[in-house]
HTML snippet that shows the backbone in 3Dmol.js (N, CA, C, O; Angstrom):
<script src="https://3Dmol.org/build/3Dmol-min.js"></script>
<div id="view" style="width:600px;height:400px;position:relative"></div>
<script>
const pdb = `
ATOM      1  N   MET A   1       0.841  -1.157  -0.029  1.00  0.00           N
ATOM      2  CA  MET A   1      -0.088   0.021  -0.120  1.00  0.00           C
ATOM      3  C   MET A   1       0.865   1.294  -0.078  1.00  0.00           C
ATOM      4  O   MET A   1       1.853   1.285   0.656  1.00  0.00           O
ATOM      5  N   PHE A   2       0.587   2.273  -0.792  1.00  0.00           N
ATOM      6  CA  PHE A   2       1.377   3.212  -1.196  1.00  0.00           C
ATOM      7  C   PHE A   2       0.747   4.581  -0.732  1.00  0.00           C
ATOM      8  O   PHE A   2      -0.417   4.810  -1.057  1.00  0.00           O
ATOM      9  N   CYS A   3       1.420   5.460  -0.023  1.00  0.00           N
ATOM     10  CA  CYS A   3       0.826   6.810   0.274  1.00  0.00           C
ATOM     11  C   CYS A   3       0.637   7.523  -0.825  1.00  0.00           C
ATOM     12  O   CYS A   3       1.349   7.333  -1.810  1.00  0.00           O
ATOM     13  N   ASP A   4      -0.384   8.479  -0.814  1.00  0.00           N
ATOM     14  CA  ASP A   4      -0.952   9.197  -2.037  1.00  0.00           C
ATOM     15  C   ASP A   4       0.133  10.393  -2.162  1.00  0.00           C
ATOM     16  O   ASP A   4       0.361  10.814  -3.296  1.00  0.00           O
ATOM     17  N   ILE A   5       0.784  10.935  -1.114  1.00  0.00           N
ATOM     18  CA  ILE A   5       1.313  12.177  -0.912  1.00  0.00           C
ATOM     19  C   ILE A   5       3.025  11.797  -1.309  1.00  0.00           C
ATOM     20  O   ILE A   5       3.617  12.421  -2.190  1.00  0.00           O
ATOM     21  N   CYS A   6       3.567  10.872  -0.643  1.00  0.00           N
ATOM     22  CA  CYS A   6       4.993  10.579  -0.625  1.00  0.00           C
ATOM     23  C   CYS A   6       5.375   9.356  -1.293  1.00  0.00           C
ATOM     24  O   CYS A   6       6.540   9.028  -1.517  1.00  0.00           O
ATOM     25  N   LYS A   7       4.345   8.697  -1.601  1.00  0.00           N
ATOM     26  CA  LYS A   7       4.255   7.378  -2.507  1.00  0.00           C
ATOM     27  C   LYS A   7       5.132   6.287  -1.901  1.00  0.00           C
ATOM     28  O   LYS A   7       5.372   5.286  -2.576  1.00  0.00           O
ATOM     29  N   LYS A   8       5.612   6.413  -0.705  1.00  0.00           N
ATOM     30  CA  LYS A   8       6.381   5.417   0.159  1.00  0.00           C
ATOM     31  C   LYS A   8       5.224   4.181   0.504  1.00  0.00           C
ATOM     32  O   LYS A   8       4.057   4.403   0.825  1.00  0.00           O
ATOM     33  N   ASN A   9       5.790   2.972   0.370  1.00  0.00           N
ATOM     34  CA  ASN A   9       5.080   1.792   0.891  1.00  0.00           C
ATOM     35  C   ASN A   9       4.989   1.454   2.456  1.00  0.00           C
ATOM     36  O   ASN A   9       5.977   1.487   3.189  1.00  0.00           O
ATOM     37  N   GLY A  10       3.777   1.147   2.861  1.00  0.00           N
ATOM     38  CA  GLY A  10       3.678   1.148   4.469  1.00  0.00           C
ATOM     39  C   GLY A  10       2.655  -0.035   4.553  1.00  0.00           C
ATOM     40  O   GLY A  10       1.955  -0.465   3.637  1.00  0.00           O
ATOM     41  N   LEU A  11       2.727  -0.523   6.017  1.00  0.00           N
ATOM     42  CA  LEU A  11       1.685  -1.286   6.428  1.00  0.00           C
ATOM     43  C   LEU A  11       0.251  -0.630   7.030  1.00  0.00           C
ATOM     44  O   LEU A  11      -0.811  -1.223   7.217  1.00  0.00           O
ATOM     45  N   VAL A  12       0.525   0.582   7.237  1.00  0.00           N
ATOM     46  CA  VAL A  12      -0.543   1.309   8.026  1.00  0.00           C
ATOM     47  C   VAL A  12      -0.784   2.708   7.102  1.00  0.00           C
ATOM     48  O   VAL A  12       0.176   3.367   6.704  1.00  0.00           O
ATOM     49  N   GLN A  13      -2.017   3.033   6.845  1.00  0.00           N
ATOM     50  CA  GLN A  13      -2.222   4.204   6.064  1.00  0.00           C
ATOM     51  C   GLN A  13      -3.559   4.795   6.679  1.00  0.00           C
ATOM     52  O   GLN A  13      -4.393   3.997   7.106  1.00  0.00           O
ATOM     53  N   TYR A  14      -3.789   6.112   6.739  1.00  0.00           N
ATOM     54  CA  TYR A  14      -4.739   6.704   6.958  1.00  0.00           C
ATOM     55  C   TYR A  14      -5.599   7.532   6.197  1.00  0.00           C
ATOM     56  O   TYR A  14      -5.123   8.322   5.382  1.00  0.00           O
ATOM     57  N   ARG A  15      -6.869   7.425   6.388  1.00  0.00           N
ATOM     58  CA  ARG A  15      -7.788   8.052   4.897  1.00  0.00           C
ATOM     59  C   ARG A  15      -8.369   9.379   5.368  1.00  0.00           C
ATOM     60  O   ARG A  15      -9.247   9.572   6.209  1.00  0.00           O
ATOM     61  N   VAL A  16      -7.752  10.155   4.714  1.00  0.00           N
ATOM     62  CA  VAL A  16      -7.976  11.742   5.203  1.00  0.00           C
ATOM     63  C   VAL A  16      -8.737  12.483   3.758  1.00  0.00           C
ATOM     64  O   VAL A  16      -8.991  12.017   2.648  1.00  0.00           O
ATOM     65  N   VAL A  17      -8.948  13.843   4.368  1.00  0.00           N
ATOM     66  CA  VAL A  17      -9.608  14.628   3.613  1.00  0.00           C
ATOM     67  C   VAL A  17      -9.584  15.912   3.914  1.00  0.00           C
ATOM     68  O   VAL A  17      -9.833  16.072   5.109  1.00  0.00           O
ATOM     69  N   SER A  18      -9.362  17.039   3.259  1.00  0.00           N
ATOM     70  CA  SER A  18      -9.462  18.450   3.796  1.00  0.00           C
ATOM     71  C   SER A  18     -10.174  19.462   2.664  1.00  0.00           C
ATOM     72  O   SER A  18     -10.513  19.265   1.497  1.00  0.00           O
ATOM     73  N   ALA A  19     -10.234  20.439   3.394  1.00  0.00           N
ATOM     74  CA  ALA A  19     -10.734  21.559   2.143  1.00  0.00           C
ATOM     75  C   ALA A  19      -9.926  21.777   0.871  1.00  0.00           C
ATOM     76  O   ALA A  19     -10.509  22.031  -0.183  1.00  0.00           O
ATOM     77  N   LYS A  20      -8.698  21.692   0.935  1.00  0.00           N
ATOM     78  CA  LYS A  20      -8.034  21.690  -0.400  1.00  0.00           C
ATOM     79  C   LYS A  20      -8.129  20.535  -1.023  1.00  0.00           C
ATOM     80  O   LYS A  20      -8.092  20.500  -2.253  1.00  0.00           O
ATOM     81  N   GLN A  21      -8.273  19.365  -0.240  1.00  0.00           N
ATOM     82  CA  GLN A  21      -8.174  17.863  -1.025  1.00  0.00           C
ATOM     83  C   GLN A  21      -9.526  17.527  -0.960  1.00  0.00           C
ATOM     84  O   GLN A  21     -10.056  17.106   0.068  1.00  0.00           O
ATOM     85  N   LYS A  22     -10.256  17.744  -2.304  1.00  0.00           N
ATOM     86  CA  LYS A  22     -11.745  17.153  -2.126  1.00  0.00           C
ATOM     87  C   LYS A  22     -12.192  15.682  -2.206  1.00  0.00           C
ATOM     88  O   LYS A  22     -13.333  15.313  -1.925  1.00  0.00           O
ATOM     89  N   ASP A  23     -11.038  14.745  -2.679  1.00  0.00           N
ATOM     90  CA  ASP A  23     -11.298  13.407  -2.513  1.00  0.00           C
ATOM     91  C   ASP A  23     -10.437  12.762  -1.556  1.00  0.00           C
ATOM     92  O   ASP A  23      -9.305  13.115  -1.225  1.00  0.00           O
ATOM     93  N   TRP A  24     -11.133  11.737  -1.133  1.00  0.00           N
ATOM     94  CA  TRP A  24     -10.292  11.040   0.051  1.00  0.00           C
ATOM     95  C   TRP A  24      -9.042  10.676  -0.569  1.00  0.00           C
ATOM     96  O   TRP A  24      -8.937  10.585  -1.792  1.00  0.00           O
ATOM     97  N   ILE A  25      -7.869  10.415   0.416  1.00  0.00           N
ATOM     98  CA  ILE A  25      -6.671   9.820   0.060  1.00  0.00           C
ATOM     99  C   ILE A  25      -6.156   9.068   1.313  1.00  0.00           C
ATOM    100  O   ILE A  25      -6.577   9.253   2.455  1.00  0.00           O
ATOM    101  N   PHE A  26      -5.197   8.203   0.948  1.00  0.00           N
ATOM    102  CA  PHE A  26      -4.545   7.556   2.062  1.00  0.00           C
ATOM    103  C   PHE A  26      -3.185   8.137   2.114  1.00  0.00           C
ATOM    104  O   PHE A  26      -2.572   8.472   1.100  1.00  0.00           O
ATOM    105  N   THR A  27      -2.685   8.261   3.428  1.00  0.00           N
ATOM    106  CA  THR A  27      -1.423   8.625   3.636  1.00  0.00           C
ATOM    107  C   THR A  27      -0.658   7.836   4.777  1.00  0.00           C
ATOM    108  O   THR A  27      -1.319   7.301   5.667  1.00  0.00           O
ATOM    109  N   CYS A  28       0.516   7.769   4.767  1.00  0.00           N
ATOM    110  CA  CYS A  28       1.396   7.251   5.672  1.00  0.00           C
ATOM    111  C   CYS A  28       1.375   8.093   6.680  1.00  0.00           C
ATOM    112  O   CYS A  28       0.955   9.246   6.582  1.00  0.00           O
ATOM    113  N   LYS A  29       1.898   7.498   7.887  1.00  0.00           N
ATOM    114  CA  LYS A  29       2.005   8.060   9.583  1.00  0.00           C
ATOM    115  C   LYS A  29       2.461   9.419   9.203  1.00  0.00           C
ATOM    116  O   LYS A  29       1.731  10.389   9.406  1.00  0.00           O
ATOM    117  N   ASP A  30       3.764   9.551   8.600  1.00  0.00           N
ATOM    118  CA  ASP A  30       4.662  10.842   8.548  1.00  0.00           C
ATOM    119  C   ASP A  30       3.887  11.912   7.803  1.00  0.00           C
ATOM    120  O   ASP A  30       3.845  13.066   8.228  1.00  0.00           O
ATOM    121  N   CYS A  31       3.244  11.510   6.638  1.00  0.00           N
ATOM    122  CA  CYS A  31       2.273  12.718   5.920  1.00  0.00           C
ATOM    123  C   CYS A  31       1.129  12.882   6.650  1.00  0.00           C
ATOM    124  O   CYS A  31       0.761  14.051   6.767  1.00  0.00           O
ATOM    125  N   TRP A  32       0.427  11.992   7.204  1.00  0.00           N
ATOM    126  CA  TRP A  32      -0.645  11.946   8.030  1.00  0.00           C
ATOM    127  C   TRP A  32      -0.394  13.156   9.089  1.00  0.00           C
ATOM    128  O   TRP A  32      -1.075  14.163   8.898  1.00  0.00           O
ATOM    129  N   GLN A  33       0.284  13.162   9.910  1.00  0.00           N
ATOM    130  CA  GLN A  33       0.772  14.141  10.937  1.00  0.00           C
ATOM    131  C   GLN A  33       0.714  15.596  10.421  1.00  0.00           C
ATOM    132  O   GLN A  33       0.036  16.431  11.021  1.00  0.00           O
ATOM    133  N   GLU A  34       1.456  15.918   9.258  1.00  0.00           N
ATOM    134  CA  GLU A  34       1.425  17.010   8.599  1.00  0.00           C
ATOM    135  C   GLU A  34       0.031  17.461   7.773  1.00  0.00           C
ATOM    136  O   GLU A  34      -0.234  18.644   7.560  1.00  0.00           O
ATOM    137  N   PHE A  35      -0.717  16.479   7.393  1.00  0.00           N
ATOM    138  CA  PHE A  35      -1.952  16.789   7.042  1.00  0.00           C
ATOM    139  C   PHE A  35      -3.047  17.169   7.785  1.00  0.00           C
ATOM    140  O   PHE A  35      -3.953  17.865   7.327  1.00  0.00           O
ATOM    141  N   THR A  36      -3.003  16.708   9.005  1.00  0.00           N
ATOM    142  CA  THR A  36      -3.816  17.196  10.023  1.00  0.00           C
ATOM    143  C   THR A  36      -3.968  18.461  10.316  1.00  0.00           C
ATOM    144  O   THR A  36      -4.999  18.870  10.851  1.00  0.00           O
ATOM    145  N   LYS A  37      -2.820  19.349   9.958  1.00  0.00           N
ATOM    146  CA  LYS A  37      -2.856  20.759  10.203  1.00  0.00           C
ATOM    147  C   LYS A  37      -3.570  21.419   9.042  1.00  0.00           C
ATOM    148  O   LYS A  37      -3.615  22.647   9.122  1.00  0.00           O
ATOM    149  N   ASN A  38      -4.128  20.881   7.998  1.00  0.00           N
ATOM    150  CA  ASN A  38      -4.806  21.499   6.788  1.00  0.00           C
ATOM    151  C   ASN A  38      -5.968  21.991   7.416  1.00  0.00           C
ATOM    152  O   ASN A  38      -6.407  21.579   8.490  1.00  0.00           O
ATOM    153  N   GLU A  39      -6.417  22.812   6.776  1.00  0.00           N
ATOM    154  CA  GLU A  39      -8.113  23.545   7.249  1.00  0.00           C
ATOM    155  C   GLU A  39      -9.002  22.447   6.764  1.00  0.00           C
ATOM    156  O   GLU A  39      -8.680  21.846   5.738  1.00  0.00           O
ATOM    157  N   GLY A  40     -10.009  22.155   7.361  1.00  0.00           N
ATOM    158  CA  GLY A  40     -11.203  21.370   7.021  1.00  0.00           C
ATOM    159  C   GLY A  40     -10.659  19.663   6.997  1.00  0.00           C
ATOM    160  O   GLY A  40     -11.167  18.727   6.380  1.00  0.00           O
ATOM    161  N   TYR A  41      -9.642  19.664   7.757  1.00  0.00           N
ATOM    162  CA  TYR A  41      -9.243  18.234   7.802  1.00  0.00           C
ATOM    163  C   TYR A  41     -10.099  17.169   8.449  1.00  0.00           C
ATOM    164  O   TYR A  41     -10.487  17.417   9.591  1.00  0.00           O
ATOM    165  N   ARG A  42     -10.462  16.000   7.886  1.00  0.00           N
ATOM    166  CA  ARG A  42     -11.148  14.890   8.304  1.00  0.00           C
ATOM    167  C   ARG A  42     -10.611  13.682   8.213  1.00  0.00           C
ATOM    168  O   ARG A  42      -9.992  13.274   7.230  1.00  0.00           O
ATOM    169  N   TYR A  43     -10.858  12.965   9.389  1.00  0.00           N
ATOM    170  CA  TYR A  43     -10.293  11.492   9.197  1.00  0.00           C
ATOM    171  C   TYR A  43     -11.347  10.447   8.924  1.00  0.00           C
ATOM    172  O   TYR A  43     -12.374  10.288   9.584  1.00  0.00           O
ATOM    173  N   GLY A  44     -10.944   9.717   7.812  1.00  0.00           N
ATOM    174  CA  GLY A  44     -11.925   8.506   7.505  1.00  0.00           C
ATOM    175  C   GLY A  44     -11.640   7.203   7.957  1.00  0.00           C
ATOM    176  O   GLY A  44     -12.352   6.274   7.576  1.00  0.00           O
ATOM    177  N   GLY A  45     -10.589   6.992   8.802  1.00  0.00           N
ATOM    178  CA  GLY A  45     -10.243   5.500   9.076  1.00  0.00           C
ATOM    179  C   GLY A  45      -8.872   5.187   8.723  1.00  0.00           C
ATOM    180  O   GLY A  45      -8.155   6.005   8.145  1.00  0.00           O
ATOM    181  N   THR A  46      -8.464   3.954   9.075  1.00  0.00           N
ATOM    182  CA  THR A  46      -7.074   3.418   9.037  1.00  0.00           C
ATOM    183  C   THR A  46      -7.289   2.101   8.149  1.00  0.00           C
ATOM    184  O   THR A  46      -8.274   1.367   8.231  1.00  0.00           O
ATOM    185  N   ARG A  47      -6.300   1.945   7.367  1.00  0.00           N
ATOM    186  CA  ARG A  47      -6.264   0.852   6.319  1.00  0.00           C
ATOM    187  C   ARG A  47      -4.847   0.284   6.835  1.00  0.00           C
ATOM    188  O   ARG A  47      -3.812   0.950   6.874  1.00  0.00           O
ATOM    189  N   LYS A  48      -5.013  -1.363   7.310  1.00  0.00           N
ATOM    190  CA  LYS A  48      -3.985  -1.970   7.617  1.00  0.00           C
ATOM    191  C   LYS A  48      -3.860  -3.069   6.603  1.00  0.00           C
ATOM    192  O   LYS A  48      -4.823  -3.625   6.074  1.00  0.00           O
ATOM    193  N   ALA A  49      -2.394  -3.380   6.339  1.00  0.00           N
ATOM    194  CA  ALA A  49      -2.079  -4.522   5.256  1.00  0.00           C
ATOM    195  C   ALA A  49      -2.277  -5.689   6.463  1.00  0.00           C
ATOM    196  O   ALA A  49      -2.149  -5.519   7.675  1.00  0.00           O
ATOM    197  N   ASN A  50      -2.588  -6.779   5.827  1.00  0.00           N
ATOM    198  CA  ASN A  50      -2.754  -8.268   6.631  1.00  0.00           C
ATOM    199  C   ASN A  50      -3.363  -7.861   7.883  1.00  0.00           C
ATOM    200  O   ASN A  50      -2.829  -8.139   8.957  1.00  0.00           O
ATOM    201  N   ARG A  51      -4.610  -7.126   7.792  1.00  0.00           N
ATOM    202  CA  ARG A  51      -5.275  -6.948   8.940  1.00  0.00           C
ATOM    203  C   ARG A  51      -5.856  -8.226   9.635  1.00  0.00           C
ATOM    204  O   ARG A  51      -5.871  -8.339  10.861  1.00  0.00           O
ATOM    205  N   ARG A  52      -6.290  -9.097   8.855  1.00  0.00           N
ATOM    206  CA  ARG A  52      -6.925 -10.483   9.334  1.00  0.00           C
ATOM    207  C   ARG A  52      -5.894 -11.499   8.817  1.00  0.00           C
ATOM    208  O   ARG A  52      -5.308 -11.473   7.735  1.00  0.00           O
ATOM    209  N   SER A  53      -5.783 -12.456   9.873  1.00  0.00           N
ATOM    210  CA  SER A  53      -5.045 -13.487   9.459  1.00  0.00           C
ATOM    211  C   SER A  53      -5.605 -14.535   8.723  1.00  0.00           C
ATOM    212  O   SER A  53      -6.677 -14.984   9.129  1.00  0.00           O
ATOM    213  N   LYS A  54      -5.002 -15.103   7.538  1.00  0.00           N
ATOM    214  CA  LYS A  54      -5.678 -16.030   6.713  1.00  0.00           C
ATOM    215  C   LYS A  54      -6.024 -17.340   7.582  1.00  0.00           C
ATOM    216  O   LYS A  54      -5.311 -17.725   8.509  1.00  0.00           O
ATOM    217  N   LYS A  55      -7.110 -17.922   7.200  1.00  0.00           N
ATOM    218  CA  LYS A  55      -7.287 -19.407   7.822  1.00  0.00           C
ATOM    219  C   LYS A  55      -6.946 -20.288   6.957  1.00  0.00           C
ATOM    220  O   LYS A  55      -7.008 -21.485   7.236  1.00  0.00           O
TER     221      LYS A  55
END
`;
const viewer = $3Dmol.createViewer("view");
viewer.addModel(pdb, "pdb");
viewer.setStyle({}, {cartoon: {color: "spectrum"}});
viewer.zoomTo();
viewer.render();
</script>
């Protein structure tokens, strides 16, 4: 899973949107911490790789 801002691969991403960013995007933890400062910031959930173990 890749961050929509920095394009780095990661296991955990945050679904976010702001007044500047009209469409929902996924960010890594580093980009998410900066993104929270944007006007109109909203959090939409967390996406995790291998969230459930396969049976």
